[in-house]
N, CA, C and O atoms as a GROMACS GRO file, in nm:
protein
  428
    1MET      N    1  -0.755   5.399  -1.348
    1MET     CA    2  -0.701   5.382  -1.221
    1MET      C    3  -0.737   5.273  -1.158
    1MET      O    4  -0.843   5.214  -1.180
    2ALA      N    5  -0.637   5.231  -1.062
    2ALA     CA    6  -0.666   5.118  -1.001
    2ALA      C    7  -0.571   5.119  -0.863
    2ALA      O    8  -0.461   5.173  -0.865
    3ASN      N    9  -0.620   5.060  -0.750
    3ASN     CA   10  -0.536   5.051  -0.626
    3ASN      C   11  -0.493   4.882  -0.654
    3ASN      O   12  -0.565   4.789  -0.691
    4ILE      N   13  -0.322   4.888  -0.615
    4ILE     CA   14  -0.266   4.770  -0.638
    4ILE      C   15  -0.222   4.737  -0.512
    4ILE      O   16  -0.190   4.835  -0.444
    5THR      N   17  -0.209   4.629  -0.461
    5THR     CA   18  -0.143   4.586  -0.338
    5THR      C   19  -0.016   4.495  -0.365
    5THR      O   20  -0.021   4.388  -0.427
    6TYR      N   21   0.089   4.545  -0.316
    6TYR     CA   22   0.203   4.479  -0.322
    6TYR      C   23   0.252   4.406  -0.188
    6TYR      O   24   0.260   4.476  -0.087
    7ILE      N   25   0.278   4.300  -0.181
    7ILE     CA   26   0.301   4.226  -0.055
    7ILE      C   27   0.478   4.172  -0.064
    7ILE      O   28   0.510   4.083  -0.143
    8GLU      N   29   0.561   4.229   0.011
    8GLU     CA   30   0.692   4.215  -0.015
    8GLU      C   31   0.712   4.073   0.090
    8GLU      O   32   0.652   4.044   0.194
    9SER      N   33   0.809   4.007   0.027
    9SER     CA   34   0.853   3.904   0.102
    9SER      C   35   0.868   3.876   0.255
    9SER      O   36   0.873   3.767   0.312
   10ASN      N   37   0.875   3.999   0.305
   10ASN     CA   38   0.881   4.024   0.448
   10ASN      C   39   0.739   4.054   0.521
   10ASN      O   40   0.727   4.092   0.638
   11GLY      N   41   0.645   4.033   0.437
   11GLY     CA   42   0.500   4.072   0.473
   11GLY      C   43   0.457   4.205   0.470
   11GLY      O   44   0.344   4.243   0.497
   12GLN      N   45   0.558   4.279   0.433
   12GLN     CA   46   0.511   4.435   0.436
   12GLN      C   47   0.436   4.450   0.318
   12GLN      O   48   0.472   4.403   0.210
   13THR      N   49   0.312   4.529   0.339
   13THR     CA   50   0.196   4.534   0.252
   13THR      C   51   0.189   4.692   0.239
   13THR      O   52   0.192   4.771   0.334
   14THR      N   53   0.178   4.731   0.080
   14THR     CA   54   0.171   4.862   0.052
   14THR      C   55   0.069   4.867  -0.074
   14THR      O   56   0.077   4.790  -0.170
   15THR      N   57  -0.014   4.955  -0.062
   15THR     CA   58  -0.124   5.004  -0.155
   15THR      C   59  -0.098   5.093  -0.248
   15THR      O   60  -0.055   5.190  -0.185
   16ILE      N   61  -0.098   5.122  -0.373
   16ILE     CA   62  -0.047   5.226  -0.446
   16ILE      C   63  -0.174   5.245  -0.546
   16ILE      O   64  -0.244   5.154  -0.588
   17HIS      N   65  -0.187   5.370  -0.571
   17HIS     CA   66  -0.313   5.423  -0.682
   17HIS      C   67  -0.222   5.437  -0.795
   17HIS      O   68  -0.137   5.525  -0.793
   18LEU      N   69  -0.233   5.359  -0.892
   18LEU     CA   70  -0.190   5.374  -1.014
   18LEU      C   71  -0.252   5.428  -1.125
   18LEU      O   72  -0.362   5.379  -1.150
   19ASN      N   73  -0.212   5.515  -1.198
   19ASN     CA   74  -0.291   5.570  -1.329
   19ASN      C   75  -0.302   5.452  -1.425
   19ASN      O   76  -0.234   5.350  -1.412
   20ASP      N   77  -0.382   5.468  -1.511
   20ASP     CA   78  -0.406   5.348  -1.633
   20ASP      C   79  -0.300   5.393  -1.695
   20ASP      O   80  -0.260   5.509  -1.699
   21GLY      N   81  -0.236   5.258  -1.763
   21GLY     CA   82  -0.116   5.268  -1.839
   21GLY      C   83  -0.008   5.242  -1.793
   21GLY      O   84   0.083   5.199  -1.864
   22TRP      N   85   0.005   5.265  -1.640
   22TRP     CA   86   0.144   5.261  -1.594
   22TRP      C   87   0.159   5.092  -1.552
   22TRP      O   88   0.063   5.022  -1.520
   23SER      N   89   0.293   5.047  -1.559
   23SER     CA   90   0.297   4.915  -1.540
   23SER      C   91   0.326   4.880  -1.387
   23SER      O   92   0.380   4.968  -1.321
   24LEU      N   93   0.298   4.773  -1.333
   24LEU     CA   94   0.302   4.732  -1.200
   24LEU      C   95   0.470   4.777  -1.164
   24LEU      O   96   0.502   4.850  -1.070
   25MET      N   97   0.531   4.735  -1.228
   25MET     CA   98   0.682   4.740  -1.201
   25MET      C   99   0.681   4.914  -1.204
   25MET      O  100   0.727   4.960  -1.100
   26GLN      N  101   0.645   5.000  -1.285
   26GLN     CA  102   0.667   5.133  -1.254
   26GLN      C  103   0.623   5.185  -1.131
   26GLN      O  104   0.689   5.264  -1.063
   27GLY      N  105   0.507   5.139  -1.102
   27GLY     CA  106   0.449   5.175  -0.973
   27GLY      C  107   0.542   5.144  -0.858
   27GLY      O  108   0.562   5.232  -0.775
   28ALA      N  109   0.602   5.023  -0.845
   28ALA     CA  110   0.668   4.995  -0.746
   28ALA      C  111   0.784   5.032  -0.742
   28ALA      O  112   0.829   5.040  -0.628
   29THR      N  113   0.877   5.070  -0.854
   29THR     CA  114   0.995   5.142  -0.850
   29THR      C  115   0.982   5.302  -0.819
   29THR      O  116   1.073   5.363  -0.761
   30ALA      N  117   0.860   5.365  -0.862
   30ALA     CA  118   0.818   5.495  -0.823
   30ALA      C  119   0.808   5.530  -0.704
   30ALA      O  120   0.835   5.642  -0.660
   31ASN      N  121   0.758   5.407  -0.622
   31ASN     CA  122   0.718   5.430  -0.476
   31ASN      C  123   0.798   5.359  -0.378
   31ASN      O  124   0.754   5.341  -0.264
   32GLY      N  125   0.929   5.312  -0.420
   32GLY     CA  126   1.018   5.262  -0.312
   32GLY      C  127   0.980   5.117  -0.275
   32GLY      O  128   1.018   5.080  -0.164
   33ILE      N  129   0.922   5.043  -0.342
   33ILE     CA  130   0.882   4.916  -0.305
   33ILE      C  131   0.988   4.808  -0.329
   33ILE      O  132   1.016   4.771  -0.443
   34ASP      N  133   1.053   4.750  -0.207
   34ASP     CA  134   1.162   4.680  -0.215
   34ASP      C  135   1.099   4.520  -0.262
   34ASP      O  136   1.003   4.465  -0.208
   35GLY      N  137   1.167   4.472  -0.358
   35GLY     CA  138   1.129   4.351  -0.421
   35GLY      C  139   1.110   4.326  -0.557
   35GLY      O  140   1.086   4.220  -0.615
   36ILE      N  141   1.132   4.484  -0.617
   36ILE     CA  142   1.091   4.478  -0.792
   36ILE      C  143   1.225   4.574  -0.802
   36ILE      O  144   1.232   4.681  -0.743
   37VAL      N  145   1.321   4.525  -0.878
   37VAL     CA  146   1.426   4.596  -0.915
   37VAL      C  147   1.414   4.651  -1.062
   37VAL      O  148   1.467   4.760  -1.084
   38GLY      N  149   1.356   4.595  -1.153
   38GLY     CA  150   1.334   4.654  -1.271
   38GLY      C  151   1.445   4.686  -1.356
   38GLY      O  152   1.430   4.778  -1.436
   39GLU      N  153   1.571   4.615  -1.352
   39GLU     CA  154   1.666   4.671  -1.434
   39GLU      C  155   1.677   4.702  -1.561
   39GLU      O  156   1.771   4.774  -1.594
   40CYS      N  157   1.599   4.663  -1.643
   40CYS     CA  158   1.579   4.686  -1.810
   40CYS      C  159   1.488   4.785  -1.798
   40CYS      O  160   1.465   4.827  -1.911
   41GLY      N  161   1.427   4.840  -1.720
   41GLY     CA  162   1.349   4.953  -1.724
   41GLY      C  163   1.204   4.924  -1.783
   41GLY      O  164   1.127   5.009  -1.828
   42GLY      N  165   1.183   4.796  -1.773
   42GLY     CA  166   1.042   4.759  -1.822
   42GLY      C  167   1.039   4.692  -1.984
   42GLY      O  168   0.937   4.662  -2.046
   43SER      N  169   1.139   4.682  -2.018
   43SER     CA  170   1.158   4.620  -2.164
   43SER      C  171   1.143   4.472  -2.197
   43SER      O  172   1.156   4.421  -2.309
   44CYS      N  173   1.110   4.403  -2.071
   44CYS     CA  174   1.106   4.263  -2.073
   44CYS      C  175   1.213   4.190  -2.111
   44CYS      O  176   1.212   4.088  -2.179
   45ALA      N  177   1.322   4.255  -2.055
   45ALA     CA  178   1.440   4.172  -2.100
   45ALA      C  179   1.560   4.126  -1.971
   45ALA      O  180   1.681   4.106  -1.984
   46CYS      N  181   1.480   4.120  -1.854
   46CYS     CA  182   1.593   4.086  -1.750
   46CYS      C  183   1.515   4.000  -1.634
   46CYS      O  184   1.590   3.936  -1.560
   47ALA      N  185   1.400   3.993  -1.614
   47ALA     CA  186   1.290   3.916  -1.536
   47ALA      C  187   1.322   3.957  -1.370
   47ALA      O  188   1.322   3.875  -1.278
   48THR      N  189   1.351   4.112  -1.356
   48THR     CA  190   1.396   4.106  -1.224
   48THR      C  191   1.281   4.191  -1.157
   48THR      O  192   1.301   4.267  -1.062
   49CYS      N  193   1.156   4.168  -1.218
   49CYS     CA  194   1.025   4.242  -1.165
   49CYS      C  195   0.923   4.129  -1.162
   49CYS      O  196   0.803   4.142  -1.189
   50HIS      N  197   0.984   4.018  -1.125
   50HIS     CA  198   0.897   3.897  -1.134
   50HIS      C  199   0.808   3.885  -1.002
   50HIS      O  200   0.861   3.892  -0.891
   51CYS      N  201   0.683   3.869  -1.017
   51CYS     CA  202   0.591   3.874  -0.902
   51CYS      C  203   0.501   3.756  -0.935
   51CYS      O  204   0.505   3.690  -1.038
   52TYR      N  205   0.406   3.736  -0.817
   52TYR     CA  206   0.314   3.628  -0.806
   52TYR      C  207   0.181   3.704  -0.815
   52TYR      O  208   0.152   3.780  -0.723
   53VAL      N  209   0.100   3.690  -0.916
   53VAL     CA  210  -0.029   3.734  -0.932
   53VAL      C  211  -0.134   3.658  -0.826
   53VAL      O  212  -0.133   3.535  -0.820
   54ASP      N  213  -0.219   3.732  -0.749
   54ASP     CA  214  -0.333   3.663  -0.707
   54ASP      C  215  -0.386   3.576  -0.804
   54ASP      O  216  -0.433   3.628  -0.904
   55GLU      N  217  -0.388   3.431  -0.793
   55GLU     CA  218  -0.450   3.342  -0.842
   55GLU      C  219  -0.603   3.357  -0.897
   55GLU      O  220  -0.647   3.323  -1.007
   56ALA      N  221  -0.668   3.417  -0.793
   56ALA     CA  222  -0.813   3.457  -0.844
   56ALA      C  223  -0.838   3.542  -0.932
   56ALA      O  224  -0.948   3.549  -0.988
   57ARG      N  225  -0.737   3.620  -0.957
   57ARG     CA  226  -0.728   3.752  -1.077
   57ARG      C  227  -0.659   3.726  -1.184
   57ARG      O  228  -0.638   3.824  -1.256
   58LEU      N  229  -0.609   3.603  -1.225
   58LEU     CA  230  -0.534   3.578  -1.340
   58LEU      C  231  -0.617   3.597  -1.464
   58LEU      O  232  -0.575   3.655  -1.564
   59GLY      N  233  -0.726   3.548  -1.456
   59GLY     CA  234  -0.823   3.588  -1.584
   59GLY      C  235  -0.845   3.741  -1.602
   59GLY      O  236  -0.880   3.785  -1.711
   60ASP      N  237  -0.825   3.815  -1.505
   60ASP     CA  238  -0.829   3.957  -1.558
   60ASP      C  239  -0.710   4.015  -1.603
   60ASP      O  240  -0.702   4.136  -1.624
   61LEU      N  241  -0.616   3.936  -1.618
   61LEU     CA  242  -0.472   3.999  -1.702
   61LEU      C  243  -0.489   3.961  -1.817
   61LEU      O  244  -0.577   3.877  -1.833
   62PRO      N  245  -0.409   4.010  -1.940
   62PRO     CA  246  -0.389   3.959  -2.040
   62PRO      C  247  -0.302   3.844  -2.046
   62PRO      O  248  -0.218   3.827  -1.957
   63GLU      N  249  -0.314   3.766  -2.143
   63GLU     CA  250  -0.213   3.653  -2.159
   63GLU      C  251  -0.056   3.714  -2.156
   63GLU      O  252  -0.020   3.823  -2.199
   64ALA      N  253   0.015   3.624  -2.100
   64ALA     CA  254   0.149   3.644  -2.129
   64ALA      C  255   0.211   3.628  -2.246
   64ALA      O  256   0.196   3.521  -2.304
   65SER      N  257   0.288   3.725  -2.301
   65SER     CA  258   0.328   3.714  -2.448
   65SER      C  259   0.463   3.594  -2.456
   65SER      O  260   0.510   3.528  -2.364
   66ALA      N  261   0.492   3.597  -2.573
   66ALA     CA  262   0.590   3.470  -2.603
   66ALA      C  263   0.742   3.516  -2.504
   66ALA      O  264   0.815   3.453  -2.427
   67GLY      N  265   0.736   3.635  -2.546
   67GLY     CA  266   0.868   3.708  -2.461
   67GLY      C  267   0.856   3.706  -2.317
   67GLY      O  268   0.959   3.685  -2.253
   68GLU      N  269   0.744   3.725  -2.255
   68GLU     CA  270   0.742   3.730  -2.109
   68GLU      C  271   0.754   3.575  -2.086
   68GLU      O  272   0.826   3.543  -1.992
   69LEU      N  273   0.704   3.491  -2.146
   69LEU     CA  274   0.708   3.343  -2.093
   69LEU      C  275   0.880   3.315  -2.107
   69LEU      O  276   0.942   3.265  -2.013
   70ASP      N  277   0.933   3.346  -2.211
   70ASP     CA  278   1.071   3.327  -2.230
   70ASP      C  279   1.140   3.392  -2.106
   70ASP      O  280   1.216   3.324  -2.036
   71MET      N  281   1.113   3.519  -2.078
   71MET     CA  282   1.177   3.585  -1.962
   71MET      C  283   1.180   3.511  -1.813
   71MET      O  284   1.270   3.505  -1.730
   72LEU      N  285   1.031   3.452  -1.812
   72LEU     CA  286   0.979   3.385  -1.701
   72LEU      C  287   1.081   3.273  -1.677
   72LEU      O  288   1.094   3.234  -1.561
   73GLU      N  289   1.151   3.219  -1.770
   73GLU     CA  290   1.250   3.102  -1.770
   73GLU      C  291   1.357   3.120  -1.655
   73GLU      O  292   1.390   3.029  -1.579
   74ASN      N  293   1.408   3.254  -1.653
   74ASN     CA  294   1.498   3.328  -1.619
   74ASN      C  295   1.515   3.368  -1.474
   74ASN      O  296   1.620   3.401  -1.418
   75VAL      N  297   1.383   3.359  -1.420
   75VAL     CA  298   1.378   3.417  -1.285
   75VAL      C  299   1.446   3.341  -1.170
   75VAL      O  300   1.456   3.218  -1.162
   76ALA      N  301   1.494   3.439  -1.074
   76ALA     CA  302   1.575   3.381  -0.979
   76ALA      C  303   1.520   3.308  -0.858
   76ALA      O  304   1.582   3.230  -0.785
   77ALA      N  305   1.388   3.348  -0.846
   77ALA     CA  306   1.306   3.264  -0.724
   77ALA      C  307   1.233   3.158  -0.796
   77ALA      O  308   1.251   3.129  -0.914
   78GLU      N  309   1.150   3.104  -0.716
   78GLU     CA  310   1.073   2.994  -0.779
   78GLU      C  311   0.955   3.019  -0.879
   78GLU      O  312   0.851   3.069  -0.836
   79ARG      N  313   0.966   2.989  -0.998
   79ARG     CA  314   0.862   3.008  -1.080
   79ARG      C  315   0.736   2.929  -1.064
   79ARG      O  316   0.740   2.806  -1.061
   80LYS      N  317   0.615   3.001  -1.053
   80LYS     CA  318   0.514   2.932  -0.998
   80LYS      C  319   0.392   2.946  -1.132
   80LYS      O  320   0.428   3.003  -1.235
   81PRO      N  321   0.282   2.904  -1.123
   81PRO     CA  322   0.157   2.898  -1.219
   81PRO      C  323   0.119   3.048  -1.244
   81PRO      O  324   0.083   3.082  -1.357
   82ASN      N  325   0.126   3.140  -1.140
   82ASN     CA  326   0.101   3.271  -1.126
   82ASN      C  327   0.194   3.365  -1.126
   82ASN      O  328   0.176   3.480  -1.087
   83SER      N  329   0.328   3.306  -1.182
   83SER     CA  330   0.432   3.411  -1.205
   83SER      C  331   0.404   3.491  -1.315
   83SER      O  332   0.346   3.440  -1.410
   84ARG      N  333   0.438   3.620  -1.317
   84ARG     CA  334   0.426   3.730  -1.419
   84ARG      C  335   0.538   3.818  -1.397
   84ARG      O  336   0.602   3.818  -1.291
   85LEU      N  337   0.567   3.904  -1.506
   85LEU     CA  338   0.676   4.008  -1.474
   85LEU      C  339   0.570   4.136  -1.455
   85LEU      O  340   0.472   4.156  -1.526
   86ALA      N  341   0.606   4.202  -1.366
   86ALA     CA  342   0.531   4.331  -1.349
   86ALA      C  343   0.562   4.445  -1.473
   86ALA      O  344   0.475   4.526  -1.508
   87CYS      N  345   0.658   4.441  -1.516
   87CYS     CA  346   0.674   4.536  -1.629
   87CYS      C  347   0.568   4.506  -1.747
   87CYS      O  348   0.550   4.586  -1.839
   88GLN      N  349   0.506   4.392  -1.737
   88GLN     CA  350   0.402   4.331  -1.874
   88GLN      C  351   0.266   4.371  -1.804
   88GLN      O  352   0.174   4.348  -1.883
   89ILE      N  353   0.231   4.413  -1.707
   89ILE     CA  354   0.085   4.425  -1.642
   89ILE      C  355   0.063   4.584  -1.624
   89ILE      O  356   0.115   4.647  -1.532
   90LYS      N  357  -0.016   4.638  -1.720
   90LYS     CA  358  -0.069   4.759  -1.719
   90LYS      C  359  -0.180   4.787  -1.641
   90LYS      O  360  -0.275   4.710  -1.656
   91ALA      N  361  -0.192   4.886  -1.554
   91ALA     CA  362  -0.299   4.922  -1.454
   91ALA      C  363  -0.417   4.960  -1.569
   91ALA      O  364  -0.411   5.010  -1.682
   92THR      N  365  -0.524   4.915  -1.486
   92THR     CA  366  -0.655   4.964  -1.564
   92THR      C  367  -0.737   4.954  -1.438
   92THR      O  368  -0.705   4.912  -1.327
   93ALA      N  369  -0.854   5.006  -1.485
   93ALA     CA  370  -0.968   4.998  -1.380
   93ALA      C  371  -1.018   4.850  -1.343
   93ALA      O  372  -1.058   4.819  -1.231
   94ALA      N  373  -1.012   4.774  -1.440
   94ALA     CA  374  -1.041   4.639  -1.425
   94ALA      C  375  -0.959   4.581  -1.325
   94ALA      O  376  -1.020   4.494  -1.262
   95LEU      N  377  -0.837   4.600  -1.286
   95LEU     CA  378  -0.754   4.580  -1.208
   95LEU      C  379  -0.746   4.595  -1.051
   95LEU      O  380  -0.682   4.531  -0.968
   96GLU      N  381  -0.831   4.702  -1.039
   96GLU     CA  382  -0.861   4.775  -0.926
   96GLU      C  383  -0.893   4.628  -0.806
   96GLU      O  384  -0.980   4.542  -0.819
   97GLY      N  385  -0.776   4.644  -0.682
   97GLY     CA  386  -0.787   4.551  -0.579
   97GLY      C  387  -0.688   4.442  -0.585
   97GLY      O  388  -0.668   4.360  -0.495
   98LEU      N  389  -0.617   4.449  -0.715
   98LEU     CA  390  -0.506   4.346  -0.758
   98LEU      C  391  -0.414   4.334  -0.630
   98LEU      O  392  -0.384   4.430  -0.558
   99ILE      N  393  -0.374   4.208  -0.611
   99ILE     CA  394  -0.263   4.189  -0.493
   99ILE      C  395  -0.176   4.110  -0.589
   99ILE      O  396  -0.206   4.022  -0.670
  100ILE      N  397  -0.053   4.169  -0.557
  100ILE     CA  398   0.089   4.067  -0.612
  100ILE      C  399   0.164   4.066  -0.495
  100ILE      O  400   0.168   4.154  -0.410
  101ARG      N  401   0.233   3.940  -0.497
  101ARG     CA  402   0.319   3.908  -0.392
  101ARG      C  403   0.452   3.913  -0.456
  101ARG      O  404   0.459   3.876  -0.573
  102LEU      N  405   0.570   3.957  -0.391
  102LEU     CA  406   0.697   3.971  -0.440
  102LEU      C  407   0.777   3.855  -0.393
  102LEU      O  408   0.747   3.814  -0.281
  103PRO      N  409   0.874   3.791  -0.455
  103PRO     CA  410   0.944   3.692  -0.422
  103PRO      C  411   1.080   3.741  -0.332
  103PRO      O  412   1.121   3.857  -0.330
  104GLU      N  413   1.133   3.638  -0.266
  104GLU     CA  414   1.247   3.662  -0.181
  104GLU      C  415   1.366   3.748  -0.259
  104GLU      O  416   1.423   3.845  -0.209
  105THR      N  417   1.392   3.698  -0.380
  105THR     CA  418   1.489   3.773  -0.464
  105THR      C  419   1.459   3.779  -0.579
  105THR      O  420   1.378   3.697  -0.623
  106GLN      N  421   1.521   3.888  -0.671
  106GLN     CA  422   1.520   3.891  -0.809
  106GLN      C  423   1.645   3.857  -0.902
  106GLN      O  424   1.644   3.830  -1.022
  107GLU      N  425   1.754   3.865  -0.814
  107GLU     CA  426   1.877   3.827  -0.877
  107GLU      C  427   1.945   3.739  -0.815
  107GLU      O  428   2.052   3.700  -0.862
   0.00000   0.00000   0.00000
């Protein structure tokens, strides 16, 4: 389990306690967080769960797969070095306190 903090583009901050194995996208959509759409339901096929991971914590995440990197080419908002797809990041105790920022648009 991990507490994950989502910061929406308008500055609204929400911290959610996610069970191990839940994706950050699932946590956001299940808890009504604006800024993550998740059109494909988490199958890494739409890029509407684009987020910016706290740069200091990038090393705590598994590396992005080739499929995720391909999808990141299609994000609507600016792609940055810390861009990831929230559907591809699973909650674990190691991610306790992770902060992600959401872009202004997903579409």
